N, C-alpha and C positions, 0 to 999 in steps of 0.2 A: 197354390198347390193343387194338382188335379184331384178331384174327389173330395176336397176339403175346403172348398171356397166358402167365404163368409157371405151367406145369403140370408136375408131377413126371413125367418120361418113364419109360416102361417099360424102354427100352434107349436108350443114347446112344453115339455114336461121333464123335470129333473127328479130322478129317484135314487138317492144315496142308498147303498146297501153294504153289508159285511159279507165277505167271501166265505160262505158256508152252505152246505147242501140244503139246509132248511130255509135259508135266506133266498136261495135261488128259486124255490117253489113260491115263496111269498112275492118275490120280484116278478115272476112270470104272471102271477095272479093280478098284481097291481098294474102291470103293463096291459093285460087283457082288459081290465076294467077301464083304464084310461082310453084305450082305443075304441071300446064300445061307447064311451061317452062322446068321443069325437065322431061317432057314426061310421066306424070302419069295421063292421063285423066280418067283411069278406077277407080281411088280411089278418085276423086275430090268430088263427091256427098257425099260419106261416111265421108271424111275428113271435109267437110263443116259442117255436122251435129255435129261432135265431137268438132270442133273449136267453134261452136256456144254454145254448152253445157258448155265447159270448161270456155269460156269467160263470159258467162251469170252467171255462179256460182260466179265469182269474183264480178260482179255487185251486185248480191243478197246477198252474204255472207261477202264480204269485204267492199263494199260500193261504190256508184257512185263517180267517180273522183279519185279513187285509181289507182296508177300506177301499171302496170303489163307487162309481156312480154310473147309472144308466140314464142316457138322455134320449128322449123320443122327440123327433121334430117332423112335423107335417109341412112339407115344402112343395107346393104345386101338385104334381102328379106322383110324388114319391114320399114314402115314409122312411126317415133315416133313423137308425138305431146306433148309438155310440156307447161304448163302455170305456170309462176312464179309470186307470189305476196308477199306482205310484212306481211301477216297475218300468224301466226303459229297455227291457229285453223284448224285441219285436218278434212275433210269431212268424214262421215261414211256411209256405205251402210245399210240403214234401210228398213224394210218392209214398203211399202206404201199402204194406203187404196185404194180401187177401185175408189174413187172420188178424190184422192189426185194426180192430174196431175203433179204438180210441184215436188212432192216427189219422182217421178220415174226417175229423171234425171240421177242419178248414175246407176240405173238399166239399163237404155237405153245405157249408156256409156259402162257398163260391157257386155251388149249383143252385141254391135257393134264391140268392140275392141277385138283383140287377147289376149291382156294383158293390165293391167292398175294398177295404184297404186298412193300413195302419199308419200312424203318424206319432212322432215324438212330441211331447208337450213340455211346458215348463215344469210340470209336477211329475211327469212320468210318460205315459203313452195313452193313446186312444185307438181302439179297434172299432171300425165302423162298417156298416153295410146299409144298403138301400133296397127297398122293395117298392114295386109299383102299386099304387092304390087303385089303379084302373085295371088290375090284373084279371077282372072278370071277363075280359075280351078273350074269346077262344083263340084268335090268331096270336095274341101275345102269349097265351099259355103254351100253345104249340111251339112257337119260336123258342121260348125259354126252355121247353122240354128237350127239343132237338139239340140246342146248344149244350145243355147239361149232359145229355146222353153221349154226344160226340166227345166231350171232354172226358167223361167217365170211361167210354170205350177205349180212348187212347191211353188212359192210365192202366187199364186192365190188360190191354192187348199189345200195347207198344205203338200201334198205329191204327188209324181208322180204316174201316172196310170201305171198299169202293164198289161202284156198279150195282148189279142186281143183289149182291149180298148185303148192301148197306141197310135196307129196311129190316131184313131178318136180324142183322147184327145189332141194330138199335133196339129191336124188340127184346133180344136176349139181354142187352145192357139195361133195359128198363126193368126187367125182372130182377137182375142182380142189384140194381140201385134200390129198388123197393125193399129187397131183402136186407140190404145194409141199413136202410133207414129204420127198419123194424128192429134190427140189432141195436141201433143207436137209441131208439126210444126205450127199449127194454133196459139198456145200460143206464139210462137216466131215470129209471124207476117208473116209467109209464107202461100202460097196458097196450101191447101191439094191436090186439084185436079192437080195442077202443079207438086207436089211432086210425086203423083201416076203416072202421065204421064212420068216423067223422070225415075222413077224406072222401068216402063214397057219398055221404050226405052233401058235402061241399060241392062235389062234382055235379051231382044231380040238380042241386039248386041253381048252379051257374048255367047248366045245360038248359034248364027250363027258361031262364031269363034270356039266353041267347036265342 
């Protein structure tokens, strides 16, 4: 099955959790600690956002108190995150209105991840995504940003801009996407200013390495 091939992972961590807001915070902290132990500080912030989104979706769509499991797998050049629960209702990527902050969850996941998907399991379903652990490369960052902005632009405008207006349109979409990400972080109980500061520090550290 595409995106769900059985490949021997280099490292694997299984973290059971209960669907509840307090548990999501603990789960994010546990995932961050595990990734730091694996020597992956460059992907911790990105992984925390994805863990939060995946786990929060269980709280919202399966129900508080439901049992679920987060699996982290380091495979080659990618880190895979999977959340398993006992519901067989698969999420779908729908167009969200400009005021529908919660409805953009999967769009944010699709923008941040290299690949993602859902699959039914014997016990319910799994929602998975993968991020590159070599994402410090400026070229990879730029390619992913352009792909995310073009997708975001098409959602907001109905079609992508062409020609000379393309760069200006992508810049406008970048501002809109950043604003929506700040709305998302605030809705999840984070401090948007802190997120911006961490993103700036992340960018500067990677720019110095490059």
